[in-house]
PQR file with spaces between the fields and no chain letter, atoms N, CA, C, O and H, PARSE charges and radii, in Angstrom:
ATOM       1  N    MET     1     107.756  123.701  117.607 -0.4000 1.5000
ATOM       2  CA   MET     1     108.019  123.845  116.186 -0.0000 2.0000
ATOM       3  C    MET     1     107.170  122.807  115.435  0.5500 1.7000
ATOM       4  O    MET     1     107.181  121.629  115.793 -0.5500 1.4000
ATOM       5  N    PRO     2     106.445  123.228  114.411 -0.5600 1.5000
ATOM       6  CA   PRO     2     105.606  122.283  113.664  0.2800 2.0000
ATOM       7  C    PRO     2     106.449  121.362  112.789  0.5500 1.7000
ATOM       8  O    PRO     2     107.572  121.696  112.412 -0.5500 1.4000
ATOM       9  N    SER     3     105.901  120.226  112.483 -0.4000 1.5000
ATOM      10  CA   SER     3     106.590  119.290  111.594 -0.0000 2.0000
ATOM      11  C    SER     3     106.250  119.614  110.136  0.5500 1.7000
ATOM      12  O    SER     3     105.346  120.401  109.853 -0.5500 1.4000
ATOM      13  H    SER     3     104.989  119.954  112.789  0.4000 1.0000
ATOM      14  N    PHE     4     106.979  119.002  109.239 -0.4000 1.5000
ATOM      15  CA   PHE     4     106.795  119.237  107.804 -0.0000 2.0000
ATOM      16  C    PHE     4     105.387  118.839  107.361  0.5500 1.7000
ATOM      17  O    PHE     4     104.776  119.531  106.547 -0.5500 1.4000
ATOM      18  H    PHE     4     107.713  118.362  109.469  0.4000 1.0000
ATOM      19  N    ILE     5     104.879  117.745  107.882 -0.4000 1.5000
ATOM      20  CA   ILE     5     103.566  117.247  107.463 -0.0000 2.0000
ATOM      21  C    ILE     5     102.443  118.181  107.914  0.5500 1.7000
ATOM      22  O    ILE     5     101.368  118.185  107.314 -0.5500 1.4000
ATOM      23  H    ILE     5     105.376  117.182  108.543  0.4000 1.0000
ATOM      24  N    GLU     6     102.678  118.965  108.952 -0.4000 1.5000
ATOM      25  CA   GLU     6     101.668  119.911  109.423 -0.0000 2.0000
ATOM      26  C    GLU     6     101.608  121.179  108.576  0.5500 1.7000
ATOM      27  O    GLU     6     100.563  121.824  108.496 -0.5500 1.4000
ATOM      28  H    GLU     6     103.551  118.961  109.439  0.4000 1.0000
ATOM      29  N    THR     7     102.711  121.531  107.953 -0.4000 1.5000
ATOM      30  CA   THR     7     102.751  122.765  107.172 -0.0000 2.0000
ATOM      31  C    THR     7     102.503  122.540  105.689  0.5500 1.7000
ATOM      32  O    THR     7     101.821  123.338  105.045 -0.5500 1.4000
ATOM      33  H    THR     7     103.560  121.007  108.019  0.4000 1.0000
ATOM      34  N    GLN     8     103.049  121.465  105.145 -0.4000 1.5000
ATOM      35  CA   GLN     8     102.853  121.151  103.727 -0.0000 2.0000
ATOM      36  C    GLN     8     103.129  119.669  103.527  0.5500 1.7000
ATOM      37  O    GLN     8     103.833  119.049  104.325 -0.5500 1.4000
ATOM      38  H    GLN     8     103.602  120.817  105.668  0.4000 1.0000
ATOM      39  N    PHE     9     102.582  119.110  102.476 -0.4000 1.5000
ATOM      40  CA   PHE     9     102.811  117.703  102.147 -0.0000 2.0000
ATOM      41  C    PHE     9     102.600  117.557  100.646  0.5500 1.7000
ATOM      42  O    PHE     9     101.486  117.771  100.168 -0.5500 1.4000
ATOM      43  H    PHE     9     102.010  119.614  101.828  0.4000 1.0000
ATOM      44  N    PRO    10     103.640  117.197   99.883 -0.5600 1.5000
ATOM      45  CA   PRO    10     103.528  117.132   98.419  0.2800 2.0000
ATOM      46  C    PRO    10     102.711  115.923   97.955  0.5500 1.7000
ATOM      47  O    PRO    10     103.246  114.827   97.789 -0.5500 1.4000
ATOM      48  N    ILE    11     101.440  116.132   97.755 -0.4000 1.5000
ATOM      49  CA   ILE    11     100.529  115.049   97.404 -0.0000 2.0000
ATOM      50  C    ILE    11     100.762  114.528   95.985  0.5500 1.7000
ATOM      51  O    ILE    11     100.758  113.316   95.768 -0.5500 1.4000
ATOM      52  H    ILE    11     101.006  117.022   97.890  0.4000 1.0000
ATOM      53  N    ASP    12     100.965  115.420   95.021 -0.4000 1.5000
ATOM      54  CA   ASP    12     101.065  115.003   93.617 -0.0000 2.0000
ATOM      55  C    ASP    12     102.183  113.996   93.349  0.5500 1.7000
ATOM      56  O    ASP    12     101.902  112.932   92.798 -0.5500 1.4000
ATOM      57  H    ASP    12     100.969  116.405   95.197  0.4000 1.0000
ATOM      58  N    PRO    13     103.443  114.281   93.714 -0.5600 1.5000
ATOM      59  CA   PRO    13     104.482  113.284   93.412  0.2800 2.0000
ATOM      60  C    PRO    13     104.303  111.990   94.200  0.5500 1.7000
ATOM      61  O    PRO    13     104.627  110.911   93.702 -0.5500 1.4000
ATOM      62  N    LEU    14     103.790  112.089   95.419 -0.4000 1.5000
ATOM      63  CA   LEU    14     103.577  110.877   96.216 -0.0000 2.0000
ATOM      64  C    LEU    14     102.446  110.031   95.652  0.5500 1.7000
ATOM      65  O    LEU    14     102.523  108.803   95.656 -0.5500 1.4000
ATOM      66  H    LEU    14     103.526  112.965   95.823  0.4000 1.0000
ATOM      67  N    SER    15     101.414  110.676   95.175 -0.4000 1.5000
ATOM      68  CA   SER    15     100.291  109.959   94.591 -0.0000 2.0000
ATOM      69  C    SER    15     100.716  109.227   93.321  0.5500 1.7000
ATOM      70  O    SER    15     100.345  108.072   93.113 -0.5500 1.4000
ATOM      71  H    SER    15     101.351  111.674   95.172  0.4000 1.0000
ATOM      72  N    ALA    16     101.483  109.891   92.487 -0.4000 1.5000
ATOM      73  CA   ALA    16     101.954  109.267   91.244 -0.0000 2.0000
ATOM      74  C    ALA    16     102.868  108.084   91.548  0.5500 1.7000
ATOM      75  O    ALA    16     102.761  107.037   90.909 -0.5500 1.4000
ATOM      76  H    ALA    16     101.784  110.829   92.657  0.4000 1.0000
ATOM      77  N    GLU    17     103.754  108.244   92.506 -0.4000 1.5000
ATOM      78  CA   GLU    17     104.678  107.165   92.863 -0.0000 2.0000
ATOM      79  C    GLU    17     103.938  105.995   93.508  0.5500 1.7000
ATOM      80  O    GLU    17     104.273  104.836   93.266 -0.5500 1.4000
ATOM      81  H    GLU    17     103.841  109.095   93.024  0.4000 1.0000
ATOM      82  N    SER    18     102.951  106.293   94.313 -0.4000 1.5000
ATOM      83  CA   SER    18     102.147  105.248   94.942 -0.0000 2.0000
ATOM      84  C    SER    18     101.365  104.459   93.898  0.5500 1.7000
ATOM      85  O    SER    18     101.244  103.239   94.007 -0.5500 1.4000
ATOM      86  H    SER    18     102.678  107.235   94.510  0.4000 1.0000
ATOM      87  N    TYR    19     100.838  105.143   92.892 -0.4000 1.5000
ATOM      88  CA   TYR    19     100.116  104.468   91.815 -0.0000 2.0000
ATOM      89  C    TYR    19     101.042  103.522   91.053  0.5500 1.7000
ATOM      90  O    TYR    19     100.664  102.392   90.744 -0.5500 1.4000
ATOM      91  H    TYR    19     100.937  106.134   92.804  0.4000 1.0000
ATOM      92  N    LYS    20     102.265  103.992   90.749 -0.4000 1.5000
ATOM      93  CA   LYS    20     103.223  103.145   90.046 -0.0000 2.0000
ATOM      94  C    LYS    20     103.595  101.927   90.883  0.5500 1.7000
ATOM      95  O    LYS    20     103.713  100.815   90.368 -0.5500 1.4000
ATOM      96  H    LYS    20     102.571  104.910   91.001  0.4000 1.0000
ATOM      97  N    GLU    21     103.778  102.157   92.182 -0.4000 1.5000
ATOM      98  CA   GLU    21     104.150  101.065   93.076 -0.0000 2.0000
ATOM      99  C    GLU    21     103.035  100.023   93.177  0.5500 1.7000
ATOM     100  O    GLU    21     103.303   98.822   93.220 -0.5500 1.4000
ATOM     101  H    GLU    21     103.682  103.060   92.600  0.4000 1.0000
ATOM     102  N    ARG    22     101.814  100.476   93.215 -0.4000 1.5000
ATOM     103  CA   ARG    22     100.675   99.571   93.371 -0.0000 2.0000
ATOM     104  C    ARG    22     100.427   98.754   92.103  0.5500 1.7000
ATOM     105  O    ARG    22     100.005   97.600   92.180 -0.5500 1.4000
ATOM     106  H    ARG    22     101.596  101.451   93.181  0.4000 1.0000
ATOM     107  N    LYS    23     100.687   99.348   90.937 -0.4000 1.5000
ATOM     108  CA   LYS    23     100.423   98.665   89.672 -0.0000 2.0000
ATOM     109  C    LYS    23     101.588   97.787   89.206  0.5500 1.7000
ATOM     110  O    LYS    23     101.431   96.997   88.274 -0.5500 1.4000
ATOM     111  H    LYS    23     101.030  100.285   90.875  0.4000 1.0000
ATOM     112  N    ALA    24     102.731   97.916   89.833 -0.4000 1.5000
ATOM     113  CA   ALA    24     103.892   97.119   89.423 -0.0000 2.0000
ATOM     114  C    ALA    24     103.730   95.674   89.896  0.5500 1.7000
ATOM     115  O    ALA    24     103.438   95.436   91.068 -0.5500 1.4000
ATOM     116  H    ALA    24     102.859   98.557   90.590  0.4000 1.0000
ATOM     117  N    ASN    25     103.913   94.725   89.007 -0.4000 1.5000
ATOM     118  CA   ASN    25     103.776   93.316   89.378 -0.0000 2.0000
ATOM     119  C    ASN    25     104.868   92.880   90.338  0.5500 1.7000
ATOM     120  O    ASN    25     104.611   92.122   91.273 -0.5500 1.4000
ATOM     121  H    ASN    25     104.150   94.918   88.055  0.4000 1.0000
ATOM     122  N    LYS    26     106.081   93.352   90.112 -0.4000 1.5000
ATOM     123  CA   LYS    26     107.187   92.936   90.966 -0.0000 2.0000
ATOM     124  C    LYS    26     107.213   93.690   92.280  0.5500 1.7000
ATOM     125  O    LYS    26     107.925   93.288   93.201 -0.5500 1.4000
ATOM     126  H    LYS    26     106.289   93.968   89.352  0.4000 1.0000
ATOM     127  N    GLY    27     106.459   94.771   92.393 -0.4000 1.5000
ATOM     128  CA   GLY    27     106.414   95.526   93.633 -0.0000 2.0000
ATOM     129  C    GLY    27     105.521   94.895   94.683  0.5500 1.7000
ATOM     130  O    GLY    27     105.465   95.385   95.811 -0.5500 1.4000
ATOM     131  H    GLY    27     105.881   95.097   91.645  0.4000 1.0000
ATOM     132  N    GLN    28     104.828   93.830   94.348 -0.4000 1.5000
ATOM     133  CA   GLN    28     103.898   93.185   95.269 -0.0000 2.0000
ATOM     134  C    GLN    28     104.479   91.894   95.821  0.5500 1.7000
ATOM     135  O    GLN    28     103.790   90.875   95.859 -0.5500 1.4000
ATOM     136  H    GLN    28     104.874   93.431   93.432  0.4000 1.0000
ATOM     137  N    THR    29     105.729   91.920   96.247 -0.4000 1.5000
ATOM     138  CA   THR    29     106.377   90.703   96.735 -0.0000 2.0000
ATOM     139  C    THR    29     105.780   90.230   98.051  0.5500 1.7000
ATOM     140  O    THR    29     105.800   89.031   98.328 -0.5500 1.4000
ATOM     141  H    THR    29     106.289   92.747   96.216  0.4000 1.0000
ATOM     142  N    LEU    30     105.253   91.125   98.865 -0.4000 1.5000
ATOM     143  CA   LEU    30     104.705   90.704  100.153 -0.0000 2.0000
ATOM     144  C    LEU    30     103.449   89.857   99.994  0.5500 1.7000
ATOM     145  O    LEU    30     103.171   89.017  100.849 -0.5500 1.4000
ATOM     146  H    LEU    30     105.237   92.100   98.639  0.4000 1.0000
ATOM     147  N    THR    31     102.700   90.049   98.945 -0.4000 1.5000
ATOM     148  CA   THR    31     101.476   89.276   98.773 -0.0000 2.0000
ATOM     149  C    THR    31     101.780   87.825   98.415  0.5500 1.7000
ATOM     150  O    THR    31     100.958   86.942   98.662 -0.5500 1.4000
ATOM     151  H    THR    31     102.926   90.732   98.250  0.4000 1.0000
ATOM     152  N    ARG    32     102.933   87.575   97.844 -0.4000 1.5000
ATOM     153  CA   ARG    32     103.296   86.204   97.515 -0.0000 2.0000
ATOM     154  C    ARG    32     103.779   85.441   98.747  0.5500 1.7000
ATOM     155  O    ARG    32     103.684   84.215   98.789 -0.5500 1.4000
ATOM     156  H    ARG    32     103.600   88.292   97.644  0.4000 1.0000
ATOM     157  N    LEU    33     104.291   86.143   99.739 -0.4000 1.5000
ATOM     158  CA   LEU    33     104.774   85.489  100.947 -0.0000 2.0000
ATOM     159  C    LEU    33     103.640   85.087  101.873  0.5500 1.7000
ATOM     160  O    LEU    33     103.799   84.159  102.666 -0.5500 1.4000
ATOM     161  H    LEU    33     104.368   87.139   99.705  0.4000 1.0000
ATOM     162  N    GLY    34     102.544   85.734  101.798 -0.4000 1.5000
ATOM     163  CA   GLY    34     101.409   85.432  102.644 -0.0000 2.0000
ATOM     164  C    GLY    34     100.457   86.610  102.666  0.5500 1.7000
ATOM     165  O    GLY    34     100.795   87.695  102.192 -0.5500 1.4000
ATOM     166  H    GLY    34     102.414   86.488  101.154  0.4000 1.0000
ATOM     167  N    LYS    35      99.280   86.405  103.209 -0.4000 1.5000
ATOM     168  CA   LYS    35      98.297   87.488  103.261 -0.0000 2.0000
ATOM     169  C    LYS    35      98.672   88.498  104.336  0.5500 1.7000
ATOM     170  O    LYS    35      98.959   88.132  105.476 -0.5500 1.4000
ATOM     171  H    LYS    35      99.005   85.524  103.593  0.4000 1.0000
ATOM     172  N    TRP    36      98.667   89.730  103.972 -0.4000 1.5000
ATOM     173  CA   TRP    36      98.845   90.827  104.916 -0.0000 2.0000
ATOM     174  C    TRP    36      97.680   91.764  104.675  0.5500 1.7000
ATOM     175  O    TRP    36      97.658   92.485  103.678 -0.5500 1.4000
ATOM     176  H    TRP    36      98.434   90.028  103.046  0.4000 1.0000
ATOM     177  N    TRP    37      96.729   91.761  105.559 -0.4000 1.5000
ATOM     178  CA   TRP    37      95.465   92.443  105.332 -0.0000 2.0000
ATOM     179  C    TRP    37      95.598   93.954  105.322  0.5500 1.7000
ATOM     180  O    TRP    37      94.809   94.632  104.665 -0.5500 1.4000
ATOM     181  H    TRP    37      96.747   91.175  106.369  0.4000 1.0000
ATOM     182  N    GLY    38      96.561   94.494  106.022 -0.4000 1.5000
ATOM     183  CA   GLY    38      96.670   95.946  106.098 -0.0000 2.0000
ATOM     184  C    GLY    38      97.787   96.515  105.260  0.5500 1.7000
ATOM     185  O    GLY    38      98.358   97.539  105.633 -0.5500 1.4000
ATOM     186  H    GLY    38      97.203   93.944  106.556  0.4000 1.0000
ATOM     187  N    ARG    39      98.125   95.900  104.146 -0.4000 1.5000
ATOM     188  CA   ARG    39      99.245   96.381  103.337 -0.0000 2.0000
ATOM     189  C    ARG    39      98.917   97.743  102.737  0.5500 1.7000
ATOM     190  O    ARG    39      97.882   97.929  102.097 -0.5500 1.4000
ATOM     191  H    ARG    39      97.661   95.068  103.843  0.4000 1.0000
ATOM     192  N    LYS    40      99.810   98.671  102.956 -0.4000 1.5000
ATOM     193  CA   LYS    40      99.671  100.018  102.420 -0.0000 2.0000
ATOM     194  C    LYS    40     100.783  100.254  101.399  0.5500 1.7000
ATOM     195  O    LYS    40     101.813   99.583  101.451 -0.5500 1.4000
ATOM     196  H    LYS    40     100.651   98.519  103.475  0.4000 1.0000
ATOM     197  N    PRO    41     100.598  101.174  100.493 -0.5600 1.5000
ATOM     198  CA   PRO    41     101.696  101.528   99.585  0.2800 2.0000
ATOM     199  C    PRO    41     102.902  102.037  100.385  0.5500 1.7000
ATOM     200  O    PRO    41     102.775  102.937  101.215 -0.5500 1.4000
ATOM     201  N    LEU    42     104.045  101.458  100.128 -0.4000 1.5000
ATOM     202  CA   LEU    42     105.223  101.729  100.947 -0.0000 2.0000
ATOM     203  C    LEU    42     105.689  103.170  100.865  0.5500 1.7000
ATOM     204  O    LEU    42     106.168  103.710  101.862 -0.5500 1.4000
ATOM     205  H    LEU    42     104.148  100.727   99.454  0.4000 1.0000
ATOM     206  N    ILE    43     105.564  103.810   99.711 -0.4000 1.5000
ATOM     207  CA   ILE    43     106.020  105.191   99.577 -0.0000 2.0000
ATOM     208  C    ILE    43     105.224  106.118  100.488  0.5500 1.7000
ATOM     209  O    ILE    43     105.783  107.065  101.041 -0.5500 1.4000
ATOM     210  H    ILE    43     105.175  103.371   98.902  0.4000 1.0000
ATOM     211  N    LEU    44     103.943  105.864  100.650 -0.4000 1.5000
ATOM     212  CA   LEU    44     103.126  106.713  101.515 -0.0000 2.0000
ATOM     213  C    LEU    44     103.497  106.543  102.979  0.5500 1.7000
ATOM     214  O    LEU    44     103.478  107.511  103.740 -0.5500 1.4000
ATOM     215  H    LEU    44     103.488  105.094  100.200  0.4000 1.0000
ATOM     216  N    VAL    45     103.831  105.335  103.377 -0.4000 1.5000
ATOM     217  CA   VAL    45     104.245  105.090  104.760 -0.0000 2.0000
ATOM     218  C    VAL    45     105.570  105.790  105.039  0.5500 1.7000
ATOM     219  O    VAL    45     105.720  106.462  106.059 -0.5500 1.4000
ATOM     220  H    VAL    45     103.846  104.549  102.759  0.4000 1.0000
ATOM     221  N    ARG    46     106.530  105.632  104.131 -0.4000 1.5000
ATOM     222  CA   ARG    46     107.829  106.298  104.319 -0.0000 2.0000
ATOM     223  C    ARG    46     107.680  107.812  104.332  0.5500 1.7000
ATOM     224  O    ARG    46     108.302  108.490  105.151 -0.5500 1.4000
ATOM     225  H    ARG    46     106.408  105.086  103.302  0.4000 1.0000
ATOM     226  N    ALA    47     106.867  108.345  103.439 -0.4000 1.5000
ATOM     227  CA   ALA    47     106.671  109.792  103.361 -0.0000 2.0000
ATOM     228  C    ALA    47     105.970  110.321  104.610  0.5500 1.7000
ATOM     229  O    ALA    47     106.306  111.401  105.097 -0.5500 1.4000
ATOM     230  H    ALA    47     106.362  107.794  102.774  0.4000 1.0000
ATOM     231  N    SER    48     105.016  109.585  105.121 -0.4000 1.5000
ATOM     232  CA   SER    48     104.304  110.025  106.325 -0.0000 2.0000
ATOM     233  C    SER    48     105.229  110.052  107.533  0.5500 1.7000
ATOM     234  O    SER    48     105.216  111.012  108.305 -0.5500 1.4000
ATOM     235  H    SER    48     104.743  108.708  104.725  0.4000 1.0000
ATOM     236  N    ILE    49     106.024  109.016  107.701 -0.4000 1.5000
ATOM     237  CA   ILE    49     106.952  108.972  108.834 -0.0000 2.0000
ATOM     238  C    ILE    49     107.991  110.078  108.716  0.5500 1.7000
ATOM     239  O    ILE    49     108.280  110.766  109.695 -0.5500 1.4000
ATOM     240  H    ILE    49     106.035  108.236  107.074  0.4000 1.0000
ATOM     241  N    LEU    50     108.553  110.251  107.529 -0.4000 1.5000
ATOM     242  CA   LEU    50     109.536  111.312  107.332 -0.0000 2.0000
ATOM     243  C    LEU    50     108.916  112.684  107.551  0.5500 1.7000
ATOM     244  O    LEU    50     109.537  113.554  108.162 -0.5500 1.4000
ATOM     245  H    LEU    50     108.318  109.691  106.734  0.4000 1.0000
ATOM     246  N    GLY    51     107.700  112.887  107.060 -0.4000 1.5000
ATOM     247  CA   GLY    51     107.026  114.174  107.231 -0.0000 2.0000
ATOM     248  C    GLY    51     106.740  114.497  108.685  0.5500 1.7000
ATOM     249  O    GLY    51     106.760  115.665  109.076 -0.5500 1.4000
ATOM     250  H    GLY    51     107.195  112.180  106.563  0.4000 1.0000
ATOM     251  N    MET    52     106.472  113.469  109.499 -0.4000 1.5000
ATOM     252  CA   MET    52     106.237  113.701  110.929 -0.0000 2.0000
ATOM     253  C    MET    52     107.526  113.993  111.682  0.5500 1.7000
ATOM     254  O    MET    52     107.521  114.751  112.652 -0.5500 1.4000
ATOM     255  H    MET    52     106.455  112.521  109.182  0.4000 1.0000
ATOM     256  N    LEU    53     108.627  113.399  111.244 -0.4000 1.5000
ATOM     257  CA   LEU    53     109.900  113.576  111.953 -0.0000 2.0000
ATOM     258  C    LEU    53     110.664  114.818  111.510  0.5500 1.7000
ATOM     259  O    LEU    53     111.454  115.365  112.280 -0.5500 1.4000
ATOM     260  H    LEU    53     108.631  112.783  110.456  0.4000 1.0000
ATOM     261  N    MET    54     110.442  115.263  110.293 -0.4000 1.5000
ATOM     262  CA   MET    54     111.187  116.396  109.742 -0.0000 2.0000
ATOM     263  C    MET    54     110.582  117.717  110.217  0.5500 1.7000
ATOM     264  O    MET    54     109.396  117.968  110.000 -0.5500 1.4000
ATOM     265  H    MET    54     109.800  114.819  109.668  0.4000 1.0000
ATOM     266  N    PRO    55     111.386  118.560  110.860 -0.5600 1.5000
ATOM     267  CA   PRO    55     110.840  119.850  111.308  0.2800 2.0000
ATOM     268  C    PRO    55     110.683  120.814  110.134  0.5500 1.7000
ATOM     269  O    PRO    55     111.438  120.758  109.163 -0.5500 1.4000
ATOM     270  N    ALA    56     109.707  121.684  110.239 -0.4000 1.5000
ATOM     271  CA   ALA    56     109.477  122.700  109.211 -0.0000 2.0000
ATOM     272  C    ALA    56     110.265  123.956  109.557  0.5500 1.7000
ATOM     273  O    ALA    56     110.360  124.342  110.721 -0.5500 1.4000
ATOM     274  H    ALA    56     109.094  121.730  111.028  0.4000 1.0000
ATOM     275  N    SER    57     110.825  124.584  108.536 -0.4000 1.5000
ATOM     276  CA   SER    57     111.549  125.838  108.740 -0.0000 2.0000
ATOM     277  C    SER    57     110.770  126.972  108.074  0.5500 1.7000
ATOM     278  O    SER    57     109.652  126.777  107.597 -0.5500 1.4000
ATOM     279  H    SER    57     110.747  124.270  107.590  0.4000 1.0000
ATOM     280  N    ALA    58     111.370  128.138  108.049 -0.4000 1.5000
ATOM     281  CA   ALA    58     110.712  129.293  107.438 -0.0000 2.0000
ATOM     282  C    ALA    58     110.724  129.214  105.910  0.5500 1.7000
ATOM     283  O    ALA    58     109.879  129.817  105.248 -0.5500 1.4000
ATOM     284  H    ALA    58     112.279  128.296  108.436  0.4000 1.0000
ATOM     285  N    ASP    59     111.676  128.475  105.357 -0.4000 1.5000
ATOM     286  CA   ASP    59     111.800  128.352  103.903 -0.0000 2.0000
ATOM     287  C    ASP    59     111.086  127.078  103.440  0.5500 1.7000
ATOM     288  O    ASP    59     111.681  126.000  103.440 -0.5500 1.4000
ATOM     289  H    ASP    59     112.363  127.985  105.895  0.4000 1.0000
ATOM     290  N    SER    60     109.825  127.197  103.049 -0.4000 1.5000
ATOM     291  CA   SER    60     109.026  126.023  102.686 -0.0000 2.0000
ATOM     292  C    SER    60     109.505  125.374  101.383  0.5500 1.7000
ATOM     293  O    SER    60     109.389  124.159  101.222 -0.5500 1.4000
ATOM     294  H    SER    60     109.342  128.072  103.050  0.4000 1.0000
ATOM     295  N    LYS    61     110.039  126.168  100.456 -0.4000 1.5000
ATOM     296  CA   LYS    61     110.531  125.607   99.200 -0.0000 2.0000
ATOM     297  C    LYS    61     111.741  124.709   99.445  0.5500 1.7000
ATOM     298  O    LYS    61     111.842  123.631   98.859 -0.5500 1.4000
ATOM     299  H    LYS    61     110.134  127.154  100.586  0.4000 1.0000
ATOM     300  N    LYS    62     112.649  125.145  100.299 -0.4000 1.5000
ATOM     301  CA   LYS    62     113.825  124.343  100.624 -0.0000 2.0000
ATOM     302  C    LYS    62     113.427  123.075  101.382  0.5500 1.7000
ATOM     303  O    LYS    62     114.002  122.010  101.157 -0.5500 1.4000
ATOM     304  H    LYS    62     112.567  126.021  100.774  0.4000 1.0000
ATOM     305  N    ASP    63     112.446  123.190  102.279 -0.4000 1.5000
ATOM     306  CA   ASP    63     111.946  122.016  102.998 -0.0000 2.0000
ATOM     307  C    ASP    63     111.413  120.968  102.031  0.5500 1.7000
ATOM     308  O    ASP    63     111.687  119.777  102.174 -0.5500 1.4000
ATOM     309  H    ASP    63     111.979  124.056  102.461  0.4000 1.0000
ATOM     310  N    ARG    64     110.654  121.422  101.052 -0.4000 1.5000
ATOM     311  CA   ARG    64     110.081  120.502  100.057 -0.0000 2.0000
ATOM     312  C    ARG    64     111.172  119.835   99.232  0.5500 1.7000
ATOM     313  O    ARG    64     111.092  118.638   98.954 -0.5500 1.4000
ATOM     314  H    ARG    64     110.431  122.390  100.936  0.4000 1.0000
ATOM     315  N    GLU    65     112.190  120.595   98.837 -0.4000 1.5000
ATOM     316  CA   GLU    65     113.301  120.031   98.067 -0.0000 2.0000
ATOM     317  C    GLU    65     114.028  118.957   98.873  0.5500 1.7000
ATOM     318  O    GLU    65     114.355  117.896   98.341 -0.5500 1.4000
ATOM     319  H    GLU    65     112.255  121.567   99.062  0.4000 1.0000
ATOM     320  N    ILE    66     114.279  119.225  100.141 -0.4000 1.5000
ATOM     321  CA   ILE    66     114.961  118.255  101.003 -0.0000 2.0000
ATOM     322  C    ILE    66     114.103  117.005  101.182  0.5500 1.7000
ATOM     323  O    ILE    66     114.609  115.884  101.117 -0.5500 1.4000
ATOM     324  H    ILE    66     114.013  120.087  100.573  0.4000 1.0000
ATOM     325  N    PHE    67     112.814  117.199  101.405 -0.4000 1.5000
ATOM     326  CA   PHE    67     111.889  116.085  101.592 -0.0000 2.0000
ATOM     327  C    PHE    67     111.875  115.171  100.370  0.5500 1.7000
ATOM     328  O    PHE    67     111.973  113.951  100.504 -0.5500 1.4000
ATOM     329  H    PHE    67     112.403  118.109  101.458  0.4000 1.0000
ATOM     330  N    LEU    68     111.754  115.756   99.183 -0.4000 1.5000
ATOM     331  CA   LEU    68     111.721  114.962   97.959 -0.0000 2.0000
ATOM     332  C    LEU    68     113.070  114.322   97.666  0.5500 1.7000
ATOM     333  O    LEU    68     113.123  113.227   97.106 -0.5500 1.4000
ATOM     334  H    LEU    68     111.675  116.747   99.074  0.4000 1.0000
ATOM     335  N    LYS    69     114.153  114.982   98.033 -0.4000 1.5000
ATOM     336  CA   LYS    69     115.486  114.422   97.823 -0.0000 2.0000
ATOM     337  C    LYS    69     115.708  113.205   98.711  0.5500 1.7000
ATOM     338  O    LYS    69     116.285  112.211   98.269 -0.5500 1.4000
ATOM     339  H    LYS    69     114.111  115.872   98.488  0.4000 1.0000
ATOM     340  N    ILE    70     115.256  113.275   99.957 -0.4000 1.5000
ATOM     341  CA   ILE    70     115.402  112.133  100.865 -0.0000 2.0000
ATOM     342  C    ILE    70     114.609  110.930  100.349  0.5500 1.7000
ATOM     343  O    ILE    70     115.074  109.794  100.446 -0.5500 1.4000
ATOM     344  H    ILE    70     114.787  114.082  100.316  0.4000 1.0000
ATOM     345  N    LEU    71     113.428  111.172   99.808 -0.4000 1.5000
ATOM     346  CA   LEU    71     112.603  110.088   99.272 -0.0000 2.0000
ATOM     347  C    LEU    71     113.006  109.690   97.854  0.5500 1.7000
ATOM     348  O    LEU    71     112.387  108.804   97.265 -0.5500 1.4000
ATOM     349  H    LEU    71     113.050  112.094   99.730  0.4000 1.0000
ATOM     350  N    THR    72     114.022  110.325   97.305 -0.4000 1.5000
ATOM     351  CA   THR    72     114.504  110.150   95.925 -0.0000 2.0000
ATOM     352  C    THR    72     113.396  110.340   94.901  0.5500 1.7000
ATOM     353  O    THR    72     113.318  109.604   93.917 -0.5500 1.4000
ATOM     354  H    THR    72     114.525  111.044   97.783  0.4000 1.0000
ATOM     355  N    LEU    73     112.543  111.324   95.132 -0.4000 1.5000
ATOM     356  CA   LEU    73     111.505  111.683   94.167 -0.0000 2.0000
ATOM     357  C    LEU    73     111.882  112.941   93.396  0.5500 1.7000
ATOM     358  O    LEU    73     111.073  113.455   92.624 -0.5500 1.4000
ATOM     359  H    LEU    73     112.606  111.922   95.931  0.4000 1.0000
ATOM     360  N    ASP    74     113.095  113.441   93.593 -0.4000 1.5000
ATOM     361  CA   ASP    74     113.552  114.609   92.856 -0.0000 2.0000
ATOM     362  C    ASP    74     114.095  114.172   91.496  0.5500 1.7000
ATOM     363  O    ASP    74     114.093  112.984   91.176 -0.5500 1.4000
ATOM     364  H    ASP    74     113.752  113.024   94.221  0.4000 1.0000
ATOM     365  N    ASP    75     114.552  115.116   90.714 -0.4000 1.5000
ATOM     366  CA   ASP    75     115.057  114.798   89.369 -0.0000 2.0000
ATOM     367  C    ASP    75     116.315  113.946   89.418  0.5500 1.7000
ATOM     368  O    ASP    75     116.497  113.072   88.571 -0.5500 1.4000
ATOM     369  H    ASP    75     114.554  116.082   90.974  0.4000 1.0000
ATOM     370  N    ASP    76     117.186  114.183   90.392 -0.4000 1.5000
ATOM     371  CA   ASP    76     118.412  113.379   90.502 -0.0000 2.0000
ATOM     372  C    ASP    76     118.106  111.953   90.944  0.5500 1.7000
ATOM     373  O    ASP    76     118.808  111.022   90.551 -0.5500 1.4000
ATOM     374  H    ASP    76     117.038  114.893   91.080  0.4000 1.0000
ATOM     375  N    GLY    77     117.083  111.774   91.745 -0.4000 1.5000
ATOM     376  CA   GLY    77     116.723  110.443   92.229 -0.0000 2.0000
ATOM     377  C    GLY    77     116.209  109.526   91.130  0.5500 1.7000
ATOM     378  O    GLY    77     116.301  108.303   91.237 -0.5500 1.4000
ATOM     379  H    GLY    77     116.513  112.531   92.064  0.4000 1.0000
ATOM     380  N    ALA    78     115.667  110.126   90.069 -0.4000 1.5000
ATOM     381  CA   ALA    78     115.177  109.323   88.959 -0.0000 2.0000
ATOM     382  C    ALA    78     116.323  108.637   88.214  0.5500 1.7000
ATOM     383  O    ALA    78     116.137  107.570   87.630 -0.5500 1.4000
ATOM     384  H    ALA    78     115.593  111.119   89.983  0.4000 1.0000
ATOM     385  N    TRP    79     117.499  109.248   88.237 -0.4000 1.5000
ATOM     386  CA   TRP    79     118.655  108.669   87.550 -0.0000 2.0000
ATOM     387  C    TRP    79     119.360  107.717   88.472  0.5500 1.7000
ATOM     388  O    TRP    79     120.364  107.117   88.090 -0.5500 1.4000
ATOM     389  H    TRP    79     117.650  110.115   88.712  0.4000 1.0000
């Protein structure tokens, strides 16, 4: 059975969230603790791991809704 990341991956909401995370001054707490040369945007790491672990089903729309809900990138997660 293929994983979610193999069938689809919502680039637009993840890209927007990653941009916000990277530009936020308070979101860069790790850089104040010391140099970490390979620091990646955290939302992309979480989304990649979840996308690899989450199996894909026949209903791609429902899969996408569940994926975004887990990452709290849906409309309810904003509140």
